[in-house]
C-alpha positions as a Markdown table, in Angstrom:
| # | Residue | x | y | z |
|---|---|---|---|---|
| 1 | Ala | 0.0 | 0.0 | 0.0 |
| 2 | Asn | 2.9 | 2.4 | 0.8 |
| 3 | Ala | 4.5 | 1.5 | -2.5 |
| 4 | Arg | 1.3 | 2.1 | -4.5 |
| 5 | Pro | -0.3 | 5.1 | -2.8 |
| 6 | Gly | -2.7 | 5.7 | -5.7 |
| 7 | Ile | -4.3 | 2.3 | -5.3 |
| 8 | Asn | -6.9 | 1.6 | -2.7 |
| 9 | Phe | -6.7 | -1.7 | -0.8 |
| 10 | Tyr | -9.9 | -3.0 | 0.7 |
| 11 | Leu | -9.7 | -5.7 | 3.4 |
| 12 | Val | -13.1 | -7.2 | 3.9 |
| 13 | Gly | -14.0 | -9.4 | 6.9 |
| 14 | Pro | -13.4 | -9.7 | 10.6 |
| 15 | Val | -10.1 | -8.4 | 12.0 |
| 16 | Asn | -8.5 | -11.1 | 14.2 |
| 17 | Thr | -5.1 | -9.6 | 14.6 |
| 18 | Asp | -3.4 | -6.3 | 15.5 |
| 19 | Ile | -3.8 | -3.9 | 12.6 |
| 20 | Thr | -2.2 | -0.9 | 14.3 |
| 21 | Ala | 0.6 | -0.8 | 11.7 |
| 22 | Leu | -1.9 | -0.7 | 8.9 |
| 23 | Ser | -4.6 | 1.5 | 10.3 |
| 24 | His | -2.8 | 4.8 | 9.6 |
| 25 | Ile | -2.1 | 4.0 | 5.9 |
| 26 | Pro | -4.6 | 6.2 | 4.0 |
| 27 | Asn | -5.2 | 3.8 | 1.0 |
| 28 | Ile | -5.9 | 0.8 | 3.2 |
| 29 | His | -9.6 | 0.5 | 4.0 |
| 30 | Phe | -11.1 | -2.1 | 6.4 |
| 31 | Leu | -14.7 | -3.2 | 5.7 |
| 32 | Pro | -16.7 | -5.5 | 8.0 |
| 33 | Ala | -17.7 | -8.9 | 6.8 |
| 34 | Lys | -20.4 | -8.8 | 4.2 |
| 35 | Pro | -23.2 | -11.3 | 3.5 |
| 36 | His | -22.2 | -13.8 | 0.8 |
| 37 | His | -24.8 | -12.6 | -1.6 |
| 38 | Gln | -23.2 | -9.1 | -1.7 |
| 39 | Leu | -19.7 | -10.4 | -2.7 |
| 40 | Ala | -20.3 | -10.0 | -6.4 |
| 41 | Gly | -21.3 | -6.4 | -5.9 |
| 42 | Tyr | -17.9 | -5.7 | -4.4 |
| 43 | Leu | -15.9 | -7.8 | -6.8 |
| 44 | Gln | -17.2 | -6.1 | -9.9 |
| 45 | His | -15.4 | -2.9 | -8.8 |
| 46 | Trp | -12.1 | -4.5 | -7.9 |
| 47 | Thr | -9.1 | -4.3 | -10.3 |
| 48 | Ala | -7.8 | -7.5 | -8.7 |
| 49 | Ala | -8.4 | -9.8 | -5.7 |
| 50 | Ile | -5.4 | -10.8 | -3.6 |
| 51 | Leu | -4.8 | -13.9 | -1.4 |
| 52 | Pro | -1.7 | -12.8 | 0.6 |
| 53 | Phe | -1.4 | -16.0 | 2.6 |
| 54 | Ile | 1.6 | -16.8 | 4.7 |
| 55 | Asp | 3.4 | -20.0 | 3.8 |
| 56 | Asn | 2.5 | -22.5 | 6.6 |
| 57 | Ala | 1.1 | -26.0 | 6.9 |
| 58 | Gln | -2.5 | -24.7 | 7.3 |
| 59 | Ile | -2.3 | -22.7 | 4.0 |
| 60 | Arg | -0.6 | -25.5 | 2.1 |
| 61 | Ala | -3.6 | -27.7 | 3.1 |
| 62 | Cys | -6.4 | -25.2 | 2.5 |
| 63 | Asn | -8.5 | -24.8 | -0.6 |
| 64 | Pro | -10.3 | -21.5 | -0.2 |
| 65 | Leu | -13.7 | -21.1 | -1.7 |
| 66 | Lys | -13.0 | -17.4 | -2.2 |
| 67 | Leu | -10.5 | -18.3 | -4.9 |
| 68 | Arg | -13.2 | -19.8 | -7.0 |
| 69 | Glu | -15.6 | -17.0 | -6.1 |
| 70 | Tyr | -13.1 | -14.4 | -7.4 |
| 71 | Leu | -12.7 | -16.4 | -10.6 |
| 72 | Ala | -16.4 | -16.9 | -11.1 |
| 73 | Ala | -16.8 | -13.1 | -10.8 |
| 74 | Gly | -14.1 | -12.6 | -13.5 |
| 75 | Cys | -11.9 | -10.8 | -11.0 |
| 76 | Pro | -8.2 | -11.3 | -11.7 |
| 77 | Val | -6.4 | -13.0 | -8.8 |
| 78 | Ile | -3.0 | -12.5 | -7.3 |
| 79 | Ser | -2.0 | -15.0 | -4.7 |
| 80 | Ala | 0.8 | -16.3 | -2.6 |
| 81 | Asp | 2.0 | -19.6 | -4.0 |
| 82 | Phe | 0.2 | -22.6 | -2.4 |
| 83 | Pro | -1.0 | -25.9 | -3.8 |
| 84 | Ala | -4.7 | -25.0 | -4.2 |
| 85 | Val | -3.9 | -22.2 | -6.7 |
| 86 | His | -1.8 | -24.4 | -9.1 |
| 87 | Pro | -4.7 | -25.9 | -11.0 |
| 88 | Tyr | -5.9 | -22.4 | -11.8 |
| 89 | Gln | -2.7 | -21.0 | -13.3 |
| 90 | Pro | -2.3 | -19.0 | -15.5 |
| 91 | Leu | -5.5 | -17.3 | -14.4 |
| 92 | Val | -4.1 | -16.9 | -10.9 |
| 93 | Thr | -0.8 | -15.0 | -10.8 |
| 94 | Thr | 1.3 | -16.5 | -8.0 |
| 95 | Val | 3.9 | -14.4 | -6.4 |
| 96 | Thr | 6.6 | -15.0 | -3.7 |
| 97 | Ser | 8.3 | -11.6 | -3.2 |
| 98 | Pro | 7.2 | -8.0 | -2.5 |
| 99 | Asn | 8.5 | -7.0 | -6.0 |
| 100 | Glu | 6.5 | -9.8 | -7.6 |
| 101 | Trp | 3.4 | -8.5 | -5.8 |
| 102 | Leu | 3.9 | -5.0 | -7.0 |
| 103 | Gln | 4.6 | -6.2 | -10.6 |
| 104 | Ala | 1.4 | -8.3 | -10.6 |
| 105 | Ile | -0.7 | -5.4 | -9.2 |
| 106 | Asp | 0.7 | -3.0 | -11.8 |
| 107 | Ser | 0.0 | -5.5 | -14.5 |
| 108 | Tyr | -3.6 | -5.9 | -13.6 |
| 109 | Cys | -4.1 | -2.2 | -13.2 |
| 110 | Gln | -3.0 | -1.8 | -16.8 |
| 111 | Leu | -5.5 | -4.2 | -18.3 |
| 112 | Ser | -7.7 | -2.7 | -21.0 |
| 113 | His | -11.5 | -3.3 | -20.8 |
| 114 | Ser | -11.3 | -5.9 | -23.6 |
| 115 | Glu | -8.4 | -7.7 | -21.8 |
| 116 | Arg | -10.5 | -7.8 | -18.6 |
| 117 | Gln | -13.5 | -9.2 | -20.5 |
| 118 | Ala | -11.3 | -11.9 | -22.0 |
| 119 | Tyr | -9.9 | -12.8 | -18.6 |
| 120 | Ala | -13.4 | -13.0 | -17.2 |
| 121 | Lys | -14.5 | -15.3 | -20.0 |
| 122 | Gln | -11.5 | -17.6 | -19.5 |
| 123 | Ala | -12.1 | -17.7 | -15.8 |
| 124 | Ser | -15.7 | -18.5 | -16.2 |
| 125 | Val | -15.0 | -21.3 | -18.6 |
| 126 | Arg | -12.3 | -22.7 | -16.3 |
| 127 | Ile | -14.5 | -23.0 | -13.3 |
| 128 | Ala | -17.9 | -23.7 | -15.0 |
| 129 | His | -17.8 | -27.4 | -13.9 |
| 130 | Glu | -17.0 | -26.5 | -10.3 |
| 131 | Ser | -20.6 | -25.8 | -9.0 |
| 132 | Trp | -21.9 | -27.2 | -5.7 |
| 133 | Glu | -24.2 | -29.4 | -7.8 |
| 134 | Asn | -21.3 | -31.0 | -9.7 |
| 135 | Arg | -19.4 | -31.5 | -6.4 |
| 136 | Ala | -22.4 | -33.1 | -4.8 |
| 137 | Asn | -22.9 | -35.4 | -7.8 |
| 138 | Ala | -19.2 | -36.4 | -7.6 |
| 139 | Val | -19.6 | -37.3 | -3.9 |
| 140 | Ile | -22.8 | -39.3 | -4.6 |
| 141 | Glu | -21.0 | -41.2 | -7.4 |
| 142 | Leu | -18.1 | -42.0 | -5.1 |
| 143 | Ile | -20.4 | -43.2 | -2.4 |
| 144 | Asn | -22.4 | -45.3 | -4.8 |
| 145 | Ser | -19.3 | -46.9 | -6.3 |
| 146 | Lys | -18.1 | -47.8 | -2.8 |
| 147 | Leu | -21.5 | -49.3 | -1.9 |
| 148 | Asn | -21.7 | -51.2 | -5.1 |
| 149 | Asn | -18.2 | -52.5 | -5.0 |
| 150 | Pro | -17.3 | -53.0 | -1.3 |
| 151 | Lys | -13.8 | -54.1 | -0.4 |
| 152 | Pro | -13.7 | -57.6 | 1.2 |
| 153 | Leu | -12.6 | -57.6 | 4.8 |
């Protein structure tokens, strides 16, 4: 935020840590948690969504729903590098250093309207099969296959 004072950073959700160091930076804005159905209304105005996770065992094991929500909304995503983002590359730009974060932010800020539309279309196509209905059907198929072909004891 200090390196890009002309860009506003919105942090949405509950604050569960000390934010004193960030609270005086004029282009960082803290918004309370929003109802899920309002998320798209916010995403449509974002230049990019960021997933600035710290590399630890919990993050390496997570698979955040917000990643797919951002992609479904056609919002470009910049993320720390962790296993759950790998299947979505190159739609998700993974970064590992402060300089790479800044380059990715700058790159997405420079996208033209047509480039943003093309990104949104590619993202939509990429996650089209990842609906809750499709996931539920996959679980049902797995359960049925296990019921129909039980392993002998």
